[in-house]
N, C-alpha and C positions, 0 to 999 in steps of 0.2 A: 212316735212319741219319744223313743230313745234318742234320736238325733236332736230333737228339740231340747230334751233334758240335758244332754251333753253340752249344748250351746249355752245354757243358762249357768251351769255349775262346772264349767271346764277350768281346772286350775292352770292348764297350759295357756289358755286364752287370757286368764287373769294376769299371769305373770308377763305375758307378751305385751299386753296393753299397759300394765303398770310400769314395767321397765325400771331402770335406775332413777328415773325422774322422780319417783316417789320417795327416794331416800332422804331428801331434804324438804319434803312438802310441808306446807303450813296450811291452816284452814282456809279454804277458798275454793272456787270451782277449778277442777281439773278436767281435763278434756272437755264359783269356785269348785275341790273335787277331782273326779275321775278324769283320766285322759282318753277314754274311749267310750263309745256308746254302750258297750257291754258292761263296763264298770259303772257307768251312770245308771243303768237299769238296776244293777245290784244295790247301789247306794239308795236309789229312789224307792226301792221296795222295802227298805228298812223302816221299821216303825219309828215314829218320832220319839226322841229321847225324853225321859221324864224331866219335868221342870225342876231346876235346882235353884236354891236360894242364892241371891247375889246381893252385893252391897247396893245401897240406895244411890240413886243418881241425883243430880242437882237441878235439872231443868225439865226433864221428861217425867210425866206422871207414871206411877208404877205400871198401870195397865198398858200404856203405850210403850213403855220401856221393855216390858216382857215381849210384846209383839214385835218390836223392832229387833230385839235380840234374836228372836226366832228367825226373822227374815235374814239377818246378817249371817246366821249360822248356815243357811242354805246357799247364800251367795258365795261365802268363802268357808266351806266346811273343813273341818280337820279330817285328815285321812292318812293313809299309809305314806303319803308323800310329804306330810308335814302338818303343822298346826294351822288352825283357821282363825276366824274372826273372834271367837270367844277367848282363845288363848292370848290373842293380841290385845284384848280389851277394846275392840273397835267401838263398841257402844259407848264407852267412856269418852273416847275422842269426840264422837258426834255430840254426846250430851254436853260436854264442856264447851264445844264450839257453838252450840245453840245458845249459849249465854254470852257469846262474844262475836267472833268473826262470822259465824253463820246464823246470827240471831234473826236475820230476815227470813230464814228458811224454816223457822219454828212453826208458823201457821201451816206451811205446806206439809210438814211432817205430821202434825196433829190431824189435819184433814185427810191426808193420804193414808195414814194408818187406819183411820176410821173407815175409809172407803174400802181399803184392802180387806178388813175383817168382814165388812158387810158383803163384799163380793164373794168371799169364801163361803159365807152362810147361804147366799143365793145359789152359788154354783155347786157346792158340796154338802150343804145342809148342816155345816158345823162352822164354828169360828176357826180362824187360822191355827190357833194354838191347840185345838182339839184334833187336827188332822195329822195323819201319818206323813212321813217325809215325801212320799211319792205324790200325794195330793197337794202338799205345800209347793212342791216344784211345779206341778201343773198350774196352780194358781199364779205363781210368779211368772211362768211362761206367758200366761194371758196378760199379766200386767206389763211385762216387757214388750210384748208385741202390740200393745194398745187395744187388745180385745176386751180387757176388763172394763166393766161399766161402773159408773158412780163417782168417777174422778173428775173434779172441776176442770182441770187443765189437761185431762187425758192421762191414762195410766202409764204410758210410756215415759212421759216426762218425769213422773214421780219415781219410776224405776231407775231412770238414768241418774237422778239426783242422789238417790240412796247408794247406788253402786259407785258413783264417783267419790262420795264421802267415805264409803267403806274402803276403797283403795287408799284414800289418804290416811285413814286410821290404821290400816294394815301396814303400810310401807313408809309413812311419814316419820319425822323425827319423834322419838319417844317423849320428848318434852311436852308435846301437845296431848298426851293422854293415851295414845294408842301404841302399837308396835311394842307391847310390853315385853321386857326381857330381850328385845331386839329380834323377836321371832320372825318378823316380816323381812328384815334385812338378811337374816340367815336363809330364809326361803328363796330370796332372790340371788343369794350368793354375793351379796354386797359386803365388802370388807369393813364398812363403817366410815364415819366422817373423818377425813384427813384434809390437811391443807392442800394436798394434791395426791391424786391416785393415778399413777402412771400405768401404762400398759403392762410394764414389768411387774408392778405391784399386783395388778389383777391376776396375772398368770401365776405369781407366787402364792397368792391367796388360794387360787383354785387348786394348786399343787399341794397345798397344806403346809407350806413353808413360811407363810406370813400369817400372823395371828390377827383376828378381827379386832377392830377398835370398838370397845364397849363404852363409847362416849357420845353424848348428844352434841349437836352443834353448839349449844349454849354452854358447854363446858370449856369452850375455847374463848379466850379473851378477845380474839380478833373479831368475833361476831358481835353485832350490835345488840346490847341488852337493854336499851333505853326503855323498851316497853315490856320487858320481861320481869317476872317477879324476882325479888332479891332473896326470897325465902328459900332455904335448902329443900331439895326434894330428891327422892331416890329414883334414878332412871330405870332401875330394874322393874320397879312397880309403875313408875311414870304416871302416877295419878295426881301429883301435886303440881303447883306452879300455875301461873296465869297464862291465858291465851295471848299469843303475840299478835 
């Protein structure tokens, strides 16, 4: 079980698969945790954190939003290596995108989250939000592998969709609602949007002699803003602005 859990919530795998391609990602199809099985066991044995109040979303009902937030927290958990999906406000990226570029995925989210919760009840006797982290991980392992029942198009497809969108929200441009305070870029060691990032720039950033660029792509006049909102928004919070 430890090996399976480390496969689902491995931060190393998350970063490797995301790469720097996520640095300028927008909503659309693309393509978390301990770095060892021992650490995965330790995290999985931790009881689920108490539910905290969060701001309302635009397109997901409250119950589904709470469930998705818990799933994202297990896919990209915060740990000693850095912040996770909650700090990056990944759920806000997905919620906003479901009203725009990912609108066609909204039925799949609603049906998939309902199926996930029902599978948790049938497999563990409780809803997903009532489970400890170890049981949440076990449920997600079943969903990822396709073993979970009740999903119209198969649980593996639902898992892949959520994980792809989670990566976009974690590592994409903050303009789209995720990567709040640029935590995803910091986690990747990405120095930020520039007209050009040379190999020398990357080495200088890693050496600490080049300061990161705290700017969204849409802060540059050279980027096409034809479909972007003209309303001002704070990139540190990155909750405003329209989906491109």
